[in-house]
C-alpha positions in Angstrom: -130.6 43.9 23.1 -127.5 45.9 22.5 -128.3 49.6 22.6 -125.9 52.4 21.6 -126.3 55.7 23.3 -124.8 59.1 22.5 -124.8 61.7 25.4 -124.7 58.9 27.9 -123.2 61.2 30.6 -126.1 63.7 30.5 -129.1 63.6 32.8 -131.3 61.5 30.6 -128.4 59.4 29.1 -126.9 58.3 32.4 -130.3 57.4 33.9 -131.3 55.5 30.7 -128.0 53.6 30.7 -128.5 52.5 34.3 -132.0 51.4 33.7 -131.3 49.5 30.5 -128.4 47.6 32.2 -130.6 46.8 35.2 -133.1 45.3 32.7 -130.5 43.0 31.2 -129.6 45.0 28.1 -126.0 45.7 26.9 -125.2 49.4 26.5 -122.5 50.8 24.2 -121.4 54.4 24.4 -121.1 56.6 21.3 -118.5 59.3 20.9 -119.7 62.9 20.1 -117.5 62.9 17.0 -119.9 61.6 14.4 -117.6 62.4 11.5 -115.6 59.3 12.4 -116.8 55.9 11.1 -119.2 54.1 13.5 -119.5 50.3 13.6 -123.1 49.3 14.1 -122.5 45.6 13.9 -124.5 43.8 16.6 -126.4 47.0 17.6 -130.2 46.7 17.8 -131.1 50.3 18.8 -129.3 53.7 18.6 -130.5 56.4 21.0 -129.1 59.8 20.1 -129.2 62.3 23.1 -126.1 64.4 22.6 -126.4 68.2 22.1 -125.3 71.6 23.6 -127.3 72.6 26.7 -129.6 75.4 25.6 -129.6 77.0 29.1 -125.8 76.8 29.6 -125.1 80.5 28.9 -126.7 83.6 27.4 -127.6 83.3 23.7 -124.9 85.3 21.9 -124.8 84.7 18.1 -121.9 82.3 18.6 -123.8 80.3 21.3 -127.0 80.1 19.1 -124.8 78.7 16.3 -123.3 76.2 18.7 -126.8 75.1 19.9 -127.9 74.6 16.3 -124.8 72.9 15.0 -124.5 70.5 17.9 -128.0 69.2 16.9 -128.2 69.5 13.1 -124.7 68.5 12.0 -124.3 65.7 14.5 -127.7 64.2 13.9 -127.3 64.3 10.1 -123.9 62.7 10.3 -125.2 60.0 12.5 -128.3 59.5 10.4 -126.2 59.3 7.2 -123.9 56.7 8.8 -126.9 54.6 9.9 -128.4 54.7 6.4 -125.1 53.7 4.7 -124.2 50.9 7.2 -124.2 47.3 6.2 -125.5 46.6 9.7 -128.6 48.7 10.2 -130.2 48.8 13.7 -133.9 48.2 13.8 -134.6 51.5 15.6 -133.1 55.0 15.7 -134.4 57.3 18.6 -133.3 60.9 18.2 -133.8 63.8 20.6 -136.0 66.7 20.0 -137.9 68.9 22.4 -141.3 70.5 23.1 -139.6 73.7 22.0 -140.8 72.5 18.5 -144.2 74.1 19.3 -142.9 77.5 20.4 -145.0 79.9 22.5 -148.6 78.8 22.2 -150.3 80.1 25.4 -153.0 77.7 26.5 -153.5 75.9 23.1 -153.8 72.1 23.5 -151.0 70.6 21.5 -150.1 67.0 20.4 -147.9 65.4 17.8 -150.2 66.5 15.0 -149.9 70.2 15.9 -147.7 72.4 13.7 -144.4 73.9 14.7 -144.2 77.4 16.2 -142.1 80.4 15.3 -138.7 81.6 16.6 -135.2 80.2 17.2 -136.1 77.1 19.1 -138.9 75.9 16.9 -136.8 76.5 13.8 -133.9 74.5 15.4 -136.3 71.6 16.4 -137.8 71.4 12.9 -134.3 71.2 11.2 -133.1 68.8 14.0 -136.0 66.4 13.3 -135.5 66.7 9.5 -131.8 65.7 10.0 -132.9 62.1 10.7 -134.4 61.8 7.1 -131.7 59.6 5.6 -132.2 56.9 8.4 -135.9 57.0 7.8 -135.5 56.7 4.0 -133.2 53.7 4.6 -136.1 51.8 6.2 -135.0 52.3 9.9 -137.8 52.8 12.3 -137.1 56.4 13.4 -138.6 58.2 16.5 -138.1 61.8 17.4 -138.7 62.3 21.1 -140.0 65.8 21.9 -139.0 66.0 25.6 -140.5 68.5 27.9 -139.1 69.8 31.2 -137.5 66.8 32.9 -137.9 66.8 36.6 -134.9 65.6 38.5 -132.8 66.9 41.4 -129.7 65.6 39.6 -129.9 68.2 36.8 -132.0 70.2 34.4 -134.4 73.0 35.2 -135.5 71.7 38.6 -132.0 71.5 40.0 -131.5 75.2 39.1 -134.8 76.1 40.7 -134.2 74.4 44.0 -131.7 76.7 45.7 -133.9 79.9 45.7 -137.0 77.9 46.6 -135.2 76.2 49.5 -134.2 79.6 50.9 -137.8 80.8 50.6 -136.9 83.1 47.6 -138.9 81.2 45.0 -141.8 82.7 43.1 -143.6 82.9 39.8 -141.7 83.9 36.6 -143.2 86.8 34.7 -147.0 86.6 34.5 -147.0 83.0 35.7 -149.6 82.1 33.0 -147.1 80.4 30.7 -147.6 76.6 30.6 -144.9 74.1 31.6 -145.0 70.7 29.9 -143.0 68.6 32.3 -142.2 64.9 32.9 -140.5 63.1 35.7 -137.1 61.5 35.0 -138.6 58.1 35.8 -141.3 58.5 33.2 -138.9 59.9 30.7 -136.7 56.7 31.0 -139.7 54.4 31.1 -141.2 56.1 28.0 -138.0 55.6 26.0 -137.9 51.9 27.0 -141.5 51.6 26.1 -140.8 53.0 22.6 -138.0 50.5 22.2 -140.4 47.7 22.8 -143.4 49.1 20.8 -143.1 48.4 17.1 -146.1 50.6 16.3 -144.4 53.9 17.4 -142.5 56.0 15.0 -142.1 59.7 14.0 -142.4 62.5 16.6 -143.5 61.4 20.1 -144.2 63.9 22.9 -142.4 62.9 26.2 -144.5 64.9 28.6 -146.8 64.1 31.5 -150.6 64.1 30.7 -151.2 67.0 33.1 -149.2 70.2 32.1 -149.6 73.1 34.4 -148.9 76.9 34.2 -146.0 78.5 36.0 -148.2 79.8 38.8 -149.4 76.3 39.6 -145.9 74.8 39.3 -144.5 77.4 41.7 -147.2 76.7 44.3 -146.9 73.0 44.1 -143.1 73.1 44.4 -143.3 75.4 47.4 -145.9 73.1 49.0 -143.7 70.0 48.5 -140.6 71.8 49.8 -142.7 73.5 52.6 -141.4 76.9 51.6 -143.1 80.2 50.8 -143.3 81.3 47.2 -143.5 85.1 47.5 -140.5 86.3 45.5 -141.6 86.6 41.9 -139.1 87.3 39.1 -140.7 90.0 36.8 -140.3 89.6 33.1 -138.0 92.7 32.7 -135.6 91.3 35.4 -135.5 87.9 33.7 -134.6 89.6 30.4 -131.8 91.6 32.1 -130.4 88.4 33.6 -130.9 86.0 30.7 -131.3 88.0 27.5 -133.2 86.4 24.6 -133.2 83.1 26.4 -135.7 84.5 28.9 -138.4 85.0 26.4 -137.7 81.7 24.6 -137.6 79.5 27.7 -138.7 81.2 30.9 -141.5 83.6 30.1 -143.3 81.7 27.4 -144.5 78.1 27.2 -146.8 75.5 25.7 -149.4 73.0 26.7 -148.2 69.7 25.3 -150.0 66.3 25.6 -148.4 62.8 25.0 -151.2 61.6 22.7 -149.2 58.9 21.0 -147.9 57.4 24.2 -151.4 57.3 25.8 -152.9 55.9 22.6 -150.3 53.1 22.6 -151.1 52.2 26.3 -148.2 53.7 28.2 -148.8 54.1 31.9 -147.3 57.1 33.6 -145.8 56.5 37.0 -146.2 60.2 37.9 -149.1 61.6 36.0 -149.6 64.6 38.3 -147.1 67.3 39.4 -147.4 66.8 43.1 -146.6 63.1 43.0 -143.8 63.7 40.5 -142.1 66.3 42.7 -142.6 64.3 45.9 -140.9 61.3 44.2 -137.9 63.1 42.7 -137.3 65.2 45.8 -137.8 62.5 48.4 
């Protein structure tokens, strides 16, 4: 197949591109300027991963607008072009995130659960709605709600590693907030699984089947790295350092399960946190 990817230089995009090419597929890059005409002739699948990094900097009003616009405007422009194209791909995979569910404590969540409240859930809801024109044009459309992707190449884990390696890692806030994670290998394998599974459409959670709270995550990471985890970051300190982002990302969480993937028969390479961390940090 010929697969077009936006955001192919990001953590997920570059790993997906490498894996698809290794599997014998052709990969075409997609510019971030979705206002320009896009030629979909010969394209079987479009995977849309581009978007502003939500943890890049503090959330000023300008940064929040940039986060929202980079998702909503770009996704709608791409979706509209797909819908209007003479050459319609058979599948459109568009990014979303487990931020859709908001702060839900220890509530068990799957794709049938309602959205949460706050900035990130609101962005995710609008983000997913931005694919509507492609869906209405008859293109199988999947919104992948990705959790915390574990990779030493980027993302949250890369930022966590330096303090942990120096023995300065510890729980964040109360440590009771859940972290819905997935290894980079399972993230890529799940996207490839979706490409080959005609039954899958709509929102799909890309998370491991065993979410853990921050306390457990901290202890397992310390054990894998063979480092102590005795330097907690209190909630007030996190808020001083990161502002509003601290409450939205670090000090709250959700317990998300990949029901659709499991029901469809997807097999996780790293279903438990210890095995996932051992693999990505080897």
